[in-house]
ZALOLO-731969 format. One record per atom (N, C-alpha, C): x, y, z; residue in one letter. Coordinates in pm, whole numbers, padded with zeros to 5 digits, always signed. Example, Ala and Ser with C-alpha at 12.3 -4.5 7.8 and 13.67 -1.06 7.14 Angstrom:
<nodes>
+01319-00569+00780A +01230-00450+00780A +01320-00330+00780A +01285-00225+00708S +01367-00106+00714S +01290+00003+00787S 
</nodes>
This chain:
<nodes>
+00233+03561-05603X +00292+03612-05479X +00194+03602-05364X +00069+03647-05393X -00034+03640-05290X -00068+03496-05255X -00069+03410-05359X -00101+03269-05334X +00008+03203-05250X +00135+03240-05276X +00244+03184-05197X +00236+03231-05053X +00200+03359-05033X +00186+03412-04897X +00072+03345-04824X -00038+03322-04897X -00154+03255-04836X -00119+03112-04797X -00046+03044-04887X -00006+02906-04857X +00087+02901-04738X +00181+02998-04733X +00273+03004-04620X +00200+03032-04489X +00100+03119-04498X +00022+03152-04378X -00056+03030-04329X -00116+02956-04425X -00192+02836-04387X -00101+02731-04324X +00021+02717-04379X +00116+02620-04324X +00157+02660-04182X +00184+02789-04162X +00222+02836-04029X +00108+02817-03930X -00014+02843-03976X -00131+02825-03890X -00150+02679-03853X -00126+02590-03950X -00140+02446-03925X -00037+02399-03823X +00088+02446-03839X +00194+02409-03745X +00162+02461-03606X +00111+02584-03600X +00076+02644-03471X -00033+02563-03402X -00134+02521-03480X -00243+02442-03423X -00193+02308-03370X -00102+02246-03448X -00048+02116-03405X +00032+02131-03276X +00111+02238-03269X +00190+02260-03148X +00104+02290-03027X -00007+02360-03050X -00099+02389-02940X -00175+02265-02897X -00200+02177-02995X -00278+02058-02967X -00197+01954-02889X -00066+01947-02913X +00017+01846-02848X +00019+01858-02697X +00040+01980-02641X +00035+01991-02495X -00100+01952-02438X -00208+01983-02512X -00342+01946-02464X -00359+01796-02460X -00308+01729-02565X -00318+01583-02569X -00234+01521-02458X -00112+01575-02440X -00026+01525-02333X -00090+01547-02196X -00154+01663-02179X -00219+01693-02052X -00335+01598-02027X -00412+01570-02133X -00524+01476-02119X -00473+01337-02084X -00360+01299-02145X -00301+01168-02115X -00257+01161-01969X -00191+01268-01922X -00146+01271-01782X -00264+01263-01687X -00371+01337-01719X -00489+01337-01632X -00556+01200-01631X -00559+01134-01747X -00621+01001-01754X -00543+00900-01670X -00409+00907-01682X -00325+00816-01603X -00341+00843-01454X -00344+00971-01417X -00362+01007-01276X -00496+00960-01225X -00601+00977-01307X -00735+00933-01266X -00738+00782-01247X -00673+00708-01337X -00668+00562-01325X -00595+00522-01198X -00484+00590-01167X -00408+00558-01046X -00490+00583-00921X -00564+00694-00918X -00648+00726-00803X -00758+00622-00786X -00820+00581-00897X -00927+00480-00891X -00875+00348-00837X -00759+00305-00887X -00701+00179-00840X -00668+00188-00692X -00613+00301-00649X -00578+00317-00507X -00703+00309-00420X -00811+00375-00463X -00934+00373-00383X -00994+00233-00378X -00997+00166-00493X -01052+00031-00498X -00973-00063-00409X -00841-00042-00399X -00755-00127-00319X -00762-00091-00172X -00763+00038-00140X -00751+00082-00001X -00873+00048+00081X -00992+00067+00025X -01115+00047+00102X -01132-00098+00147X -01132-00198+00053X -01147-00336+00100X -01031-00384+00186X -00910-00337+00157X -00793-00379+00236X -00808-00335+00380X -00851-00211+00401X -00867-00159+00537X -00979-00230+00611X -01090-00253+00541X -01204-00321+00604X -01167-00462+00647X -01105-00537+00555X -01066-00675+00584X -00964-00679+00699X -00867-00590+00692X -00758-00588+00788X -00806-00559+00929X -00877-00449+00948X -00922-00411+01081X -01024-00507+01139X -01116-00553+01054X -01217-00647+01102X -01153-00777+01148X -01061-00828+01067X -00993-00954+01103X -00912-00937+01231X -00844-00824+01245X -00762-00804+01365X -00848-00802+01491X -00954-00724+01489X -01041-00716+01607X -01101-00852+01642X -01148-00924+01540X -01211-01053+01564X -01111-01155+01616X -00993-01159+01556X -00891-01255+01600X -00840-01223+01740X -00816-01096+01767X -00768-01056+01900X -00870-01090+02008X -00997-01056+01985X -01101-01084+02084X -01124-01235+02100X -01111-01309+01988X -01128-01454+01996X -01017-01517+02080X -00894-01471+02062X -00782-01525+02140X -00792-01485+02287X -00838-01363+02312X -00849-01317+02450X -00967-01381+02523X -01084-01372+02462X -01207-01414+02530X -01252-01554+02492X -01229-01593+02366X -01272-01725+02322X -01180-01836+02369X -01050-01814+02351X -00952-01916+02389X -00892-01892+02527X -00911-01773+02581X -00861-01743+02714X -00713-01714+02721X -00651-01684+02605X -00508-01653+02605X -00485-01513+02661X -00373-01495+02728X -00336-01366+02783X -00191-01336+02746X -00157-01209+02746X -00019-01171+02719X -00008-01074+02603X +00108-01010+02594X +00131-00909+02491X +00153-00969+02353X +00167-01102+02345X +00188-01166+02215X +00059-01179+02135X -00056-01158+02197X -00184-01172+02127X -00196-01070+02014X -00171-00940+02037X -00174-00845+01924X -00074-00879+01815X +00040-00937+01854X +00142-00978+01759X +00086-01082+01662X +00023-01186+01717X -00033-01293+01635X -00153-01246+01554X -00244-01176+01619X -00366-01130+01551X -00333-01033+01438X -00240-00943+01461X -00201-00847+01358X -00138-00914+01237X -00051-01012+01262X +00014-01083+01152X -00084-01164+01069X -00174-01237+01134X -00272-01319+01063X -00371-01234+00985X -00413-01123+01044X -00507-01033+00975X -00445-00975+00849X -00320-00936+00857X -00253-00879+00741X -00229-00983+00633X -00203-01107+00673X -00184-01214+00576X -00307-01232+00488X -00425-01231+00550X -00549-01242+00473X -00571-01123+00382X -00547-01004+00432X -00569-00883+00353X -00473-00876+00235X -00347-00912+00256X -00247-00908+00150X -00283-01004+00037X -00329-01122+00072X -00364-01222-00029X -00478-01175-00117X -00577-01109-00059X -00692-01062-00135X -00656-00942-00223X -00574-00853-00173X -00547-00725-00240X -00422-00729-00329X -00345-00837-00326X -00217-00843-00397X -00224-00807-00546X -00323-00856-00624X -00329-00816-00766X -00346-00666-00786X -00429-00602-00705X -00447-00457-00717X -00321-00381-00675X -00251-00435-00577X -00124-00374-00535X -00022-00380-00647X -00022-00491-00722X +00068-00506-00835X +00038-00403-00943X -00091-00385-00974X -00132-00287-01075X -00089-00146-01033X -00108-00114-00906X -00072+00019-00857X +00079+00043-00867X +00158-00060-00835X +00303-00046-00843X +00349-00024-00986X +00288-00097-01081X +00323-00080-01221X +00290+00061-01269X +00179+00113-01224X +00137+00247-01266X +00227+00354-01207X +00282+00330-01090X +00374+00426-01029X +00510+00423-01097X +00551+00306-01144X +00683+00293-01205X +00685+00340-01350X +00570+00325-01421X +00561+00366-01561X +00424+00428-01585X +00420+00537-01660X +00293+00604-01689X +00222+00530-01801X +00132+00441-01763X +00063+00356-01858X -00082+00399-01875X -00132+00385-01998X -00274+00406-02023X -00350+00279-01988X -00484+00285-01999X -00565+00166-01974X -00521+00051-02066X -00504+00082-02194X -00470-00020-02293X -00332-00079-02266X -00235+00007-02240X -00099-00041-02214X -00092-00126-02088X -00167-00086-01986X -00171-00162-01862X -00232-00300-01885X -00340-00303-01963X -00406-00430-01993X -00315-00523-02072X -00244-00468-02172X -00152-00550-02252X -00041-00606-02165X +00011-00525-02076X +00119-00567-01987X +00076-00682-01898X -00042-00670-01837X -00092-00774-01747X -00133-00898-01825X -00199-00877-01941X -00246-00990-02021X -00131-01076-02071X -00021-01012-02111X +00094-01088-02160X +00155-01173-02049X +00158-01118-01927X +00213-01193-01814X +00124-01311-01778X -00008-01290-01779X -00103-01397-01746X -00099-01506-01853X -00091-01466-01980X -00087-01562-02090X +00037-01650-02082X +00147-01595-02035X +00272-01671-02030X +00283-01756-01905X +00242-01704-01790X +00265-01774-01664X +00140-01801-01582X +00021-01772-01638X -00102-01803-01567X -00145-01696-01469X -00256-01722-01402X -00314-01625-01309X -00225-01596-01189X -00139-01692-01155X -00052-01670-01039X +00045-01554-01060X +00065-01514-01186X +00153-01399-01211X +00095-01270-01155X -00039-01268-01134X -00102-01150-01073X -00062-01135-00927X -00014-01243-00868X +00033-01238-00729X +00184-01224-00722X +00244-01175-00833X +00388-01151-00833X +00420-01046-00727X +00517-01075-00645X +00549-00985-00534X +00474-01018-00407X +00390-01126-00411X +00314-01164-00290X +00408-01205-00178X +00511-01283-00213X +00605-01329-00111X +00675-01215-00039X +00741-01123-00114X +00803-01008-00046X +00702-00920+00027X +00581-00910-00029X +00478-00829+00038X +00441-00890+00172X +00425-01023+00174X +00395-01092+00300X +00509-01075+00399X +00633-01091+00349X +00749-01076+00437X +00763-00933+00490X +00709-00837+00416X +00711-00699+00463X +00591-00668+00552X +00470-00701+00503X +00347-00654+00570X +00310-00734+00694X +00332-00866+00691X +00297-00947+00808X +00383-00911+00929X +00518-00906+00915X +00598-00858+01029X +00565-00713+01065X +00537-00631+00963X +00502-00491+00991X +00378-00483+01080X +00274-00557+01042X +00150-00553+01119X +00168-00612+01258X +00244-00722+01266X +00269-00783+01396X +00342-00685+01488X +00447-00623+01436X +00523-00526+01516X +00440-00402+01546X +00360-00361+01448X +00280-00240+01466X +00179-00257+01579X +00101-00366+01575X -00002-00385+01677X +00059-00415+01814X +00171-00488+01815X +00239-00515+01941X +00284-00384+02007X +00351-00299+01930X +00399-00172+01984X +00284-00076+02013X +00181-00080+01929X +00068+00010+01951X -00002-00019+02083X -00035-00146+02107X -00103-00182+02231X -00013-00152+02352X +00117-00174+02335X +00212-00150+02444X +00223+00000+02476X +00245+00081+02371X +00258+00227+02391X +00128+00287+02441X +00016+00240+02387X -00115+00291+02429X -00139+00264+02577X -00105+00143+02621X -00123+00108+02763X -00034+00194+02852X +00091+00214+02809X +00185+00296+02888X +00137+00440+02898X +00087+00496+02788X +00039+00634+02789X -00087+00650+02874X -00173+00550+02868X -00294+00555+02952X -00258+00551+03100X -00158+00468+03134X -00113+00463+03273X -00044+00593+03314X +00034+00650+03222X +00107+00773+03251X +00012+00890+03279X -00092+00900+03198X -00187+01011+03214X -00312+00971+03292X -00309+00849+03349X -00419+00801+03433X -00554+00809+03361X -00553+00754+03240X -00675+00751+03158X -00728+00608+03156X -00858+00587+03184X -00913+00452+03179X -00920+00397+03037X -00930+00488+02940X -00938+00447+02799X -00863+00548+02714X -00803+00501+02606X -00725+00589+02519X -00814+00690+02449X -00772+00817+02453X -00844+00919+02377X -00778+00937+02240X -00822+01037+02166X -00773+01056+02029X -00623+01083+02026X -00574+01170+02115X -00432+01207+02114X -00342+01089+02151X -00386+01007+02246X -00307+00890+02284X -00301+00790+02170X -00415+00764+02106X -00418+00673+01992X -00331+00726+01878X -00337+00856+01854X -00258+00918+01747X -00108+00902+01775X -00066+00932+01896X +00076+00923+01932X +00125+00779+01926X +00047+00687+01982X +00086+00546+01980X +00093+00493+01838X +00001+00534+01753X +00002+00491+01614X +00122+00542+01538X +00161+00668+01561X +00276+00725+01491X +00406+00656+01532X +00424+00635+01662X +00547+00571+01712X +00558+00427+01662X +00452+00350+01677X +00456+00210+01636X +00468+00197+01485X +00405+00287+01409X +00417+00284+01263X +00558+00313+01217X +00625+00410+01279X +00763+00444+01242X +00858+00328+01271X +00843+00264+01386X +00929+00151+01422X +00911+00036+01324X +00787+00001+01296X +00760-00110+01204X +00806-00079+01063X +00793+00047+01019X +00833+00085+00884X +00983+00069+00864X +01062+00108+00962X +01208+00098+00952X +01253-00047+00950X +01197-00129+01036X +01241-00269+01048X +01204-00354+00927X +01099-00317+00855X +01054-00398+00742X +01086-00334+00607X +01163-00226+00606X +01193-00156+00481X +01264-00242+00376X +01362-00328+00411X +01427-00410+00309X +01330-00495+00227X +01226-00549+00290X +01129-00629+00217X +01044-00543+00123X +01022-00418+00160X +00949-00326+00073X +01030-00295-00052X +01161-00280-00037X +01249-00255-00151X +01246-00373-00247X +01254-00494-00195X +01252-00614-00279X +01117-00630-00347X +01009-00607-00274X +00874-00618-00330X +00855-00523-00448X +00899-00400-00432X +00885-00301-00538X +00965-00341-00661X +01086-00390-00641X +01170-00431-00754X +01107-00547-00830X +01050-00643-00761X +00991-00759-00828X +00865-00721-00904X +00782-00635-00849X +00658-00598-00917X +00685-00511-01039X +00789-00430-01035X +00825-00348-01151X +00868-00436-01267X +00921-00556-01238X +00968-00646-01342X +00855-00701-01428X +00731-00695-01382X +00618-00749-01458X +00607-00676-01592X +00609-00749-01701X +00597-00689-01832X +00731-00649-01890X +00823-00600-01809X +00953-00558-01857X +01038-00679-01892X +01028-00786-01812X +01102-00909-01841X +01050-00971-01970X +00916-00966-01988X +00856-01021-02109X +00901-00942-02232X +00917-00812-02217X +00961-00728-02328X +01103-00761-02369X +01182-00810-02278X +01320-00848-02307X +01332-00994-02351X +01215-01059-02373X +01210-01199-02418X +01275-01293-02319X +01262-01263-02192X +01314-01349-02086X +01196-01404-02010X +01198-01531-01976X +01086-01591-01905X +01072-01534-01766X +00947-01510-01724X +00921-01461-01590X +00961-01564-01485X +00967-01689-01526X +01000-01795-01431X +01146-01785-01386X +01227-01711-01460X +01367-01696-01423X +01388-01586-01319X +01279-01521-01280X +01291-01418-01178X +01345-01479-01050X +01442-01415-00991X +01507-01470-00873X +01418-01457-00751X +01452-01532-00648X +01374-01533-00526X +01396-01406-00446X +01313-01391-00342X +01323-01273-00256X +01461-01262-00193X +01509-01373-00138X +01638-01370-00069X +01753-01346-00166X +01740-01399-00290X +01844-01379-00390X +01851-01232-00431X +01734-01171-00451X +01730-01028-00485X +01790-00945-00372X +01759-00984-00249X +01811-00911-00133X +01964-00922-00128X +02017-01040-00159X +02162-01058-00161X +02226-00974-00271X +02159-00968-00388X +02211-00887-00498X +02215-00739-00463X +02108-00692-00399X +02104-00552-00358X +02214-00523-00257X +02234-00615-00164X +02339-00599-00063X +02477-00596-00129X +02498-00684-00228X +02628-00690-00297X +02653-00564-00380X +02548-00510-00441X +02564-00393-00528X +02571-00262-00449X +02482-00247-00353X +02467-00117-00286X +02491-00120-00136X +02506-00240-00079X +02523-00250+00064X +02393-00227+00139X +02405-00195+00267X +02284-00177+00348X +02204-00055+00304X +02271+00041+00237X +02200+00159+00187X +02096+00120+00082X +02128+00019+00003X +02033-00026-00099X +01909-00089-00038X +01929-00168+00069X +01815-00233+00135X +01729-00133+00211X +01788-00022+00250X +01712+00080+00323X +01692+00207+00239X +01688+00187+00106X +01662+00300+00017X +01520+00353+00040X +01509+00484+00042X +01378+00545+00067X +01338+00544+00213X +01439+00542+00301X +01413+00535+00446X +01325+00651+00494X +01370+00773+00468X +01296+00889+00517X +01159+00904+00452X +01147+00890+00318X +01013+00899+00259X +00915+00797+00315X +00964+00676+00342X +00875+00572+00395X +00829+00606+00536X +00921+00651+00620X +00883+00687+00758X +00789+00806+00758X +00820+00907+00674X +00735+01026+00666X +00595+00991+00616X +00587+00892+00529X +00458+00849+00475X +00383+00760+00573X +00452+00662+00630X +00386+00559+00710X +00345+00608+00848X +00433+00679+00917X +00404+00719+01055X +00278+00805+01067X +00263+00913+00989X +00139+00990+00998X +00017+00911+00951X +00036+00827+00848X -00076+00748+00798X -00127+00651+00905X -00034+00585+00973X -00073+00494+01081X -00140+00569+01195X -00088+00687+01226X -00146+00768+01334X -00289+00809+01302X -00310+00859+01181X -00445+00903+01140X -00539+00784+01132X -00490+00673+01075X -00573+00556+01056X -00622+00499+01188X -00531+00476+01282X -00570+00411+01407X -00650+00504+01497X -00615+00633+01500X -00691+00726+01584X -00832+00745+01531X -00847+00751+01399X -00981+00761+01340X -01061+00635+01365X -00994+00521+01353X -01062+00393+01377X -01108+00381+01522X -01020+00414+01615X -01055+00406+01757X -01167+00504+01792X -01161+00623+01734X -01265+00723+01759X -01400+00675+01706X -01399+00623+01582X -01523+00573+01524X -01578+00453+01599X -01489+00364+01641X -01534+00246+01716X -01595+00285+01850X -01531+00379+01920X -01585+00426+02048X -01719+00497+02030X -01730+00573+01922X -01854+00647+01894X -01971+00552+01872X -01951+00451+01789X -02060+00358+01759X -02089+00264+01876X -01987+00232+01954X -02011+00152+02074X -02098+00228+02173X -02071+00356+02189X -02152+00440+02278X -02295+00453+02224X -02307+00467+02093X -02438+00477+02032X -02520+00349+02055X -02456+00234+02037X -02526+00107+02059X -02563+00089+02206X -02474+00132+02295X -02503+00122+02438X -02621+00210+02477X -02626+00330+02422X -02738+00421+02450X -02870+00362+02399X -02865+00299+02284X -02986+00237+02230X -03034+00122+02317X -02939+00043+02367X -02976-00068+02454X -03037-00018+02585X -02981+00091+02638X -03035+00147+02762X -03174+00205+02741X -03197+00267+02626X -03330+00320+02597X -03432+00208+02577X -03385+00097+02519X -03476-00015+02494X -03519-00083+02623X -03431-00082+02723X -03465-00144+02851X -03536-00044+02943X 
</nodes>
């Protein structure tokens, strides 16, 4: 009797330990996936921002001062070309981030997913979604910089400011970011759908080469869901993009003005 009670107690204790251990393991898994997602985002965001802003400033100044071009179309061209370069460099990391957002993958699962796609279709599969991303980001950047320079100039004239301050840059960035986000949302929907397909198509034993084109996917979405499908996630995208653009450009303009003043002061002290 005592032995049966002891055995029953040990069994209950073992079950209790297993049940307590499962949430801990699940929590560790969730934390590991979250940590991986944060690392990928940081690795992607830093070089993308550096490449993007540096290219824009250099291209804009080259067109204005080097080639002598004038007009409001200069920010349009410079913004589009700068984003094209940044998208091409960062596209593989963007693909990894999208996969991690769509499915909670561990390091091993993510590697298997990417490796299977590369083994079947080569390294170019890492740029899956590049086309829709370019169609989304290049027009976005062109529209963003065009509207930003336009709104910034108007606000400076309205408040009689020789140069944009933090609040003007912030307001111009938010307005131009919201406009660009709405106009390019359909391409973002298509890009997300194509990148999510990585690994899932292979799991269904269907060749990745049969993936339809950007325009074909857009037509399918329109046929299935109408314009609502192409503009899915309208409010979340605007809420995300507008403040991000405002903070990004105002911080950039503030930092640029700060270091320009610092360099000017050093030159004056040297002379």
